[in-house]
C-alpha positions in Angstrom: -33.7 -27.4 -19.6 -34.3 -28.5 -16.3 -31.7 -29.7 -13.6 -28.9 -28.4 -10.9 -25.4 -27.0 -12.0 -22.5 -26.0 -9.8 -21.4 -22.4 -10.0 -18.0 -21.5 -8.7 -16.4 -18.2 -8.8 -12.5 -17.9 -7.7 -11.0 -14.9 -6.9 -7.8 -14.0 -4.7 -9.5 -14.5 -1.8 -11.0 -17.8 -2.0 -14.0 -20.0 -3.3 -17.7 -19.0 -4.0 -19.6 -22.0 -4.6 -23.1 -23.0 -4.9 -26.0 -25.1 -6.5 -28.5 -23.6 -8.0 -31.5 -25.4 -9.4 -32.9 -24.4 -12.8 -36.4 -24.8 -13.4 -38.2 -23.6 -16.3 -39.3 -20.1 -15.1 -37.8 -19.8 -12.2 -34.0 -19.9 -10.7 -33.2 -21.5 -6.8 -29.9 -21.6 -5.3 -30.5 -24.7 -3.4 -27.1 -24.8 -1.2 -23.5 -22.4 -1.2 -20.8 -21.9 0.6 -18.1 -19.6 0.9 -14.5 -20.6 2.1 -12.0 -18.0 2.1 -7.9 -18.9 1.8 -6.8 -17.1 5.1 -9.6 -19.3 6.8 -7.8 -22.5 5.7 -4.7 -24.2 7.7 -1.3 -22.9 6.8 -0.6 -24.5 3.6 3.2 -22.9 3.2 4.4 -25.6 6.1 3.0 -28.4 4.5 3.9 -27.5 1.0 0.1 -27.9 0.0 -2.1 -25.1 -2.4 -4.6 -23.1 -0.8 -6.6 -24.1 -4.4 -6.7 -27.5 -3.8 -7.3 -27.7 -0.1 -10.3 -25.0 -0.5 -12.0 -27.3 -3.5 -11.5 -29.9 -0.8 -13.7 -28.1 1.5 -16.3 -27.1 -1.1 -16.6 -30.7 -1.7 -17.4 -31.6 1.9 -19.9 -29.6 2.3 -21.6 -29.7 -1.0 -23.4 -32.5 -2.2 -22.1 -32.5 -5.7 -23.4 -35.2 -7.1 -26.4 -33.5 -7.9 -24.6 -31.4 -10.4 -24.0 -32.4 -13.8 -22.3 -29.3 -15.2 -20.1 -26.4 -13.6 -19.9 -23.5 -14.5 -16.7 -21.3 -13.5 -16.0 -17.7 -12.6 -12.1 -16.9 -12.9 -11.1 -13.3 -11.5 -8.9 -11.3 -14.6 -6.4 -11.3 -11.9 -6.1 -15.2 -11.4 -5.4 -15.6 -15.3 -2.3 -14.5 -17.4 -3.2 -12.5 -20.6 -1.4 -12.4 -24.0 -1.4 -10.6 -27.0 0.0 -12.3 -29.9 1.0 -10.1 -32.8 1.5 -11.7 -36.4 3.8 -10.7 -39.0 1.4 -10.8 -41.8 -0.4 -8.4 -43.0 -3.3 -10.2 -45.2 -6.1 -11.8 -43.6 -5.9 -14.9 -45.9 -2.0 -15.9 -44.4 
């Protein structure tokens, strides 16, 4: 399976993005960028989400038209996890 995909790593400090070319035996990084949220223009004054601005910067820096697939890694600090306990005692219910 040959082709290229977009790899996004999103954490509290920013967005790391790379376009990865997958060959039959090897994987190559064609292009990459790292956008830090602290380097972006002050979004509190403009009421703009820094994630949206960061993704716009990634779209400007990388050629996303070559990618048909995206793999997204999200930091566990950015996600809310919940455990749900059900009142049923048998597995059939």
